[in-house]
MARZATOR-871279 format. One record per residue (C-alpha): y, x negated, z. Coordinates in steps of 0.05 Angstrom, whole numbers, padded with zeros to 5 digits, always signed. Each point is the difference from the previous one (the first is absolute). Example, Ala and Ser with C-alpha at 12.3 -4.5 7.8 and 13.67 -1.06 7.14 Angstrom:
BEGIN
-00090-00246+00156 +00069-00027-00013 
end
This chain:
BEGIN
-00383+00326+00747 +00038+00031+00044 +00058-00041+00054 -00030+00008+00076 +00004-00045+00048 -00072-00036-00011 +00021-00013-00069 +00073-00023+00030 -00047-00057+00034 -00035-00011-00049 +00054-00020-00038 +00029-00048+00065 -00071-00038-00007 +00009-00013-00070 +00063-00027+00002 -00023-00043+00051 -00059-00020-00026 +00053-00023-00063 +00038-00040+00048 +00073+00051+00006 +00012-00038+00058 +00087-00001-00005 +00059+00032-00030 +00008-00060-00072 +00078+00025+00018 +00009-00005+00077 -00069-00037+00019 -00007+00064+00061 -00071+00029+00000 +00019+00068+00020 -00013+00046-00059 -00004+00074-00006 -00056+00039-00053 +00041+00055-00033 -00041+00058+00020 -00037+00021-00072 -00001-00030-00068 +00052-00011-00056 -00001+00002-00073 +00020-00056-00044 +00015+00034-00076 -00021-00041-00057 +00038-00004-00064 -00017-00029-00060 +00081+00005-00021 +00060-00019+00046 +00044+00061-00003 +00025+00051+00043 -00039+00048-00018 -00046+00030+00055 -00071+00004-00023 -00052+00061+00033 -00064-00021+00003 -00009-00066-00022 -00037-00044+00036 +00024-00035+00062 -00031-00047+00046 -00008+00025+00079 +00025-00041+00051 +00006-00004+00075 +00073-00023+00026 +00016-00049+00053 +00061-00009+00039 +00035-00048+00044 +00014+00029+00062 +00064-00062+00005 +00030-00002-00069 -00030+00059-00036 -00040-00038-00056 -00046+00041-00041 -00064-00027-00027 -00039+00046-00032 -00078-00017-00014 -00046+00032-00049 -00056+00041+00025 -00055-00029-00052 +00016-00064+00024 -00002+00025+00074 -00074+00035-00027 +00018+00056+00036 -00035+00044-00053 -00071-00036+00008 -00065+00042+00008 -00016-00025+00077 +00079+00018+00019 -00014+00085-00022 -00054+00001+00058 
end
């Protein structure tokens, strides 16, 4: 799956379907989507070590235009990788 305008539009649509209407901090309804995917590393232990090649959670980040609150949304929960989406 590659990041492009069509996928970005799909993210907006899916977030709207899920009820993202306003920032939970300042209640603004103006957001910007970070242009690309992010990856959250998953570690089995709380250490300061950087683990290369470990499990990750791919996410899409949304930033409130007013206060800068950053929310991350799992790609899997948004069902962006389903076969019907890749057609």
